[in-house]
C-alpha positions in Angstrom: -10.0 -43.8 7.5 -12.8 -41.5 8.8 -11.7 -38.8 6.0 -11.6 -41.7 3.5 -15.2 -42.8 4.4 -16.5 -39.1 4.4 -15.2 -38.6 1.0 -16.7 -42.0 -0.4 -20.0 -40.9 1.2 -19.6 -37.6 -0.7 -19.1 -39.4 -4.0 -22.0 -41.6 -3.6 -24.3 -38.6 -2.6 -23.0 -37.0 -5.9 -23.8 -40.1 -8.1 -27.3 -40.6 -6.6 -27.9 -37.0 -7.2 -27.1 -37.3 -10.9 -28.7 -40.5 -11.1 -32.0 -38.8 -10.0 -31.9 -36.4 -12.7 -31.5 -39.3 -15.3 -34.2 -41.0 -13.7 -36.7 -38.2 -13.6 -36.1 -37.6 -17.2 -36.3 -40.8 -18.7 -39.4 -42.0 -16.3 -42.5 -43.1 -18.3 -40.6 -42.8 -21.4 -39.5 -45.4 -24.2 -35.8 -46.5 -23.6 -33.8 -44.8 -26.4 -32.1 -47.2 -28.8 -28.5 -46.6 -27.4 -26.3 -47.9 -24.7 -23.4 -46.0 -23.3 -20.3 -47.5 -21.9 -19.8 -44.6 -19.6 -23.1 -43.2 -18.7 -26.5 -42.5 -19.6 -28.4 -41.2 -22.6 -31.3 -39.0 -21.5 -34.6 -38.7 -23.5 -36.3 -36.3 -23.2 -33.1 -33.9 -23.1 -33.2 -31.2 -20.3 -33.4 -27.4 -21.1 -30.8 -25.6 -19.0 -31.8 -22.3 -17.1 -29.9 -19.3 -18.2 -26.5 -18.6 -16.8 -23.6 -16.4 -17.2 -19.9 -17.2 -16.2 -16.6 -15.7 -17.2 -14.2 -17.4 -19.8 -10.4 -17.8 -19.7 -10.2 -14.5 -21.9 -12.4 -12.4 -19.4 -15.5 -12.5 -21.9 -19.1 -13.3 -20.8 -20.2 -16.9 -21.6 -23.8 -18.1 -21.2 -26.4 -20.4 -23.0 -25.8 -18.7 -26.2 -22.3 -19.8 -26.4 -23.5 -23.6 -26.2 -25.7 -23.3 -29.2 -24.6 -24.6 -32.5 -21.8 -26.9 -30.9 -22.0 -30.2 -29.1 -20.4 -29.7 -25.9 -18.7 -31.7 -23.3 -18.8 -29.8 -19.9 -16.9 -30.8 -16.9 -16.5 -29.2 -13.4 -13.5 -29.1 -11.2 -10.6 -26.9 -10.2 -7.2 -26.4 -11.4 -5.5 -27.3 -8.1 -7.3 -30.6 -8.2 -4.4 -33.3 -7.7 -5.8 -36.2 -9.8 -9.4 -36.5 -10.9 -9.5 -33.3 -12.8 -6.2 -33.9 -14.7 -7.1 -37.4 -15.4 -10.4 -36.4 -16.9 -8.9 -33.5 -18.9 -6.1 -35.7 -20.1 -8.6 -38.3 -21.3 -10.8 -35.4 -23.1 -7.8 -34.1 -24.8 -6.8 -37.5 -26.1 -10.4 -38.1 -27.5 -10.1 -34.7 -29.2 -6.9 -35.6 -30.8 -8.5 -38.7 -31.9 -11.3 -37.0 -33.4 -9.3 -34.5 -35.1 -7.4 -37.3 -37.1 -10.9 -38.4 -38.3 -11.9 -36.0 -41.2 -15.7 -36.8 -41.1 -15.9 -36.6 -37.2 -17.7 -33.7 -35.5 -15.5 -32.0 -33.1 -17.3 -31.1 -29.7 -16.1 -28.1 -27.7 -14.9 -29.0 -24.2 -15.8 -26.6 -21.3 -14.1 -26.8 -18.0 -16.2 -25.1 -15.2 -14.0 -24.1 -12.1 -15.7 -24.9 -8.7 -12.8 -22.7 -7.3 -13.3 -19.2 -8.4 -11.2 -17.7 -5.6 -8.2 -19.1 -7.1 -9.2 -19.8 -10.6 -9.1 -16.4 -12.3 -9.4 -16.2 -16.0 -5.5 -15.7 -16.3 -5.1 -18.9 -14.2 -7.7 -20.9 -16.6 -5.6 -19.5 -19.6 -2.4 -20.7 -18.2 -3.9 -24.2 -17.0 -6.0 -25.6 -19.9 -3.4 -25.2 -22.9 -1.5 -27.9 -20.8 -4.1 -30.4 -22.0 -5.5 -28.9 -25.2 -5.3 -25.4 -26.7 -8.8 -25.5 -27.8 -10.4 -26.3 -24.3 -12.7 -23.6 -22.8 -12.1 -22.5 -19.2 -15.2 -20.9 -17.2 -15.0 -19.2 -13.8 -17.0 -16.4 -11.9 -16.6 -13.5 -9.8 -17.5 -15.5 -6.7 -18.4 -18.8 -5.0 -22.2 -18.3 -4.9 -22.4 -17.8 -8.7 -20.6 -21.2 -9.3 -22.5 -22.9 -7.0 -25.8 -21.7 -8.5 -24.7 -23.1 -11.9 -23.3 -26.3 -10.3 -26.7 -26.9 -8.7 -28.4 -26.9 -12.2 -26.3 -29.9 -12.9 -26.7 -31.6 -9.4 -23.0 -31.3 -9.2 -22.0 -31.6 -5.5 -18.9 -29.7 -4.2 -17.6 -29.3 -0.7 -14.5 -27.2 0.2 -12.5 -29.3 2.7 -9.7 -27.4 4.7 -6.0 -29.0 4.3 -2.6 -28.3 6.2 -1.1 -25.0 6.1 -4.6 -23.1 5.8 -5.1 -24.3 2.4 -8.1 -26.3 0.9 -9.2 -28.6 -1.6 -12.7 -29.3 -3.1 -14.4 -32.7 -3.1 -16.9 -32.6 -6.3 -18.7 -34.8 -8.5 -16.7 -36.1 -11.5 -19.5 -36.4 -14.2 -19.0 -35.3 -17.8 -22.2 -33.6 -19.2 -23.0 -33.8 -22.9 -25.0 -30.9 -24.4 -26.5 -31.0 -27.9 -26.4 -28.3 -30.3 -29.6 -26.7 -28.8 -27.8 -26.2 -25.6 -29.8 -29.0 -23.9 -28.4 -31.8 -21.7 -28.4 -34.8 -23.7 -26.2 -37.4 -21.7 -24.3 -37.8 -18.3 -21.3 -39.5 -18.4 -19.9 -40.9 -15.1 -17.0 -43.0 -16.2 -14.5 -44.6 -16.2 -13.2 -42.3 -18.8 -11.1 -44.3 -21.2 -10.4 -42.6 -24.7 -11.8 -45.4 -26.8 -15.1 -45.4 -24.5 -15.5 -41.6 -24.6 -15.1 -41.3 -28.4 -17.5 -44.4 -29.0 -20.1 -43.0 -26.6 -20.0 -39.6 -28.0 -20.4 -40.7 -31.6 -23.3 -42.8 -30.4 -24.9 -39.8 -28.6 -24.5 -37.7 -31.9 -26.1 -40.5 -34.1 -29.0 -41.0 -31.6 -29.9 -37.4 -31.7 -30.6 -38.0 -35.5 -32.6 -41.2 -34.9 -34.7 -39.6 -32.2 -35.2 -36.4 -33.9 -38.2 -34.5 -32.6 -37.9 -36.1 -29.2 -34.6 -34.3 -28.0 
């Protein structure tokens, strides 16, 4: 019971942190003409600090790789027992739905590991195709590098020891939507049903056109 309470407190802290980002970005600005089922649209959008990680092919991946694409970015780890697989499954189903719609813009989905000690590029390359072969996996050389990037998104992550000398990671479960200028445009906090994800993404893309010059 104590462990459950601790985890719930951790999740609440993560949600509060994300909510704080959203509030600071929209304070004293007119509300955008968009409502999302799974999160918040941010206006103005947020410029990201420069970062450098490693993709599943062992190549450097940074801000430049986000430009020119809509991006859905999610933090997790490959040994995650439930939250990460459920979210990646929903994202994969959404991508499949969009591929069947000729006029739809297909975003890139980026999975950032909070567990670089175990999630090597080879592990990411093995894990992600179970959901979608187009998913991009990012990791780093060490834990501090990942934690620095996570802080940019107000993602909370805490390593929690488990039986047998192993560990798990409690973490924020939000999806971050980045526009083709590599700016944070929306924060989705769930629940992540396929229909809601698809609908929200299409609304976010449309809103960027409506609010041109303010993103």
